[in-house]
N, C-alpha and C positions, 0 to 999 in steps of 0.2 A: 400583706399588710392592709388593714382596713382603712378606708378613707371615707369621711363624711363630707358630702358636698351639698347637702340640702339646706343648710342653715349657716349663715355667716360667711359664706364664700361667694364673692361677686361672680355672677354668671355660673354658679355651681351646677345647675341642671344642664346647662349647655356643655360644660366641661365633662360631666358624666356621660352625656350622649356621645361626644367626640371620643372619649376614652373607650367606650364600649365598641364604637365603630372601628377604631384602630385595633383593638384587641381581636375583634372578629376577622378583620382583614388579614391578620397574621396568625390565625388559628392553625395549630398543627395537630397531628394525630393524637388521640387520647386526651385532648383538651376540650373544654366546653365553657360556655357562658350561660349561667342560669339567672333569670330575673324573676324575683318574687315580688308580688304586690299584694299586701294585705288590704283588701277593700275595707275602707272605713275603719282601719285598725284602732285608732285612738278613741273612736266612739263606740268600740265594741269590747275592748279589753276590760277585764274585771278590776275594779279599784283595789280590792283586798289583795289580789295577786300582785298587782303593780307595787303596792305599798310594801308587801313582804319582800319583793325583789329589790326595791330601793334600799330598804333597811339592811338587807344582806350584802348587797354589792356596792352601795354608796352611802354608808352610814353618816358621813359628814353632812349630806344634804337632806337626810331623812326628816329632821324636824320641820324644815320648810315645806317639803313635799307633803308631809302628814298634815300640816296646818291648812294646806290648800285642798287636799283631796279626802280627808277623813270624814267630812260631813257632806250631806247632800247639797247639790247646787240648785239654785232656783233659776229656772228657765222661764222667761216671760213671753207670752204670746197673746196678743190683744189684751183682754182683761183676765186672762187665766195665768196661773202659776203652776208649772210642772216641776216637781222635785226629782232631780236626777241623782240616783244613788250608785249607778254602775259604771257608766262610761266616763272617760276623761274629757277635758275641754280642749282638745287639739284635733287637727284634721290633716296633718301632713307628716312627711318623713316616715312613711310606712312602706317604702320600696327598698328592696335589697337586690344587689347584683353580685354574683359570685363568679369568679373566673379561675380556672385551674384544671388540675387533673380530674378526669371524669369520676374516678373512684372517690377522690376527696370531696368533690361536689355532691356526689350521691350520699356520702356519709353526713355532710353538712345539712343536706335536705332532710334527712331523718331527724337530725337534731332540731332543726327549725320547726318541723311538724310537731314534735313533742313539746317544744317550748311554747309554740302557739296554742296548742291544746291546753297546756298548763295554765295559761293566762286567760283562757276563754275565747280565743280566736278560732 
């Protein structure tokens, strides 16, 4: 069962670290823990791919997400304006930890690799 601890959970990162430590201390044969960290994921993912995914998977929030990400963002640096058309405006929640049977985790890794490739990571 997936659990999201990175946002809206008091001491969520600490809880995740303790849960991983506990899981590893009780690891049995044919079990594993895999940690994935997409470096700078939200600043790398393609907007068009993200928008298509949101429209398909969460159509109720698509109008809002589309209004935020369909046009370039203006990034201001000194007296310059840089128009950002590709990346999103977030920089967190790009870590994933999977625990379970080695075969299941191996299959999940293949799925994650393809999914990451599909969105430009």
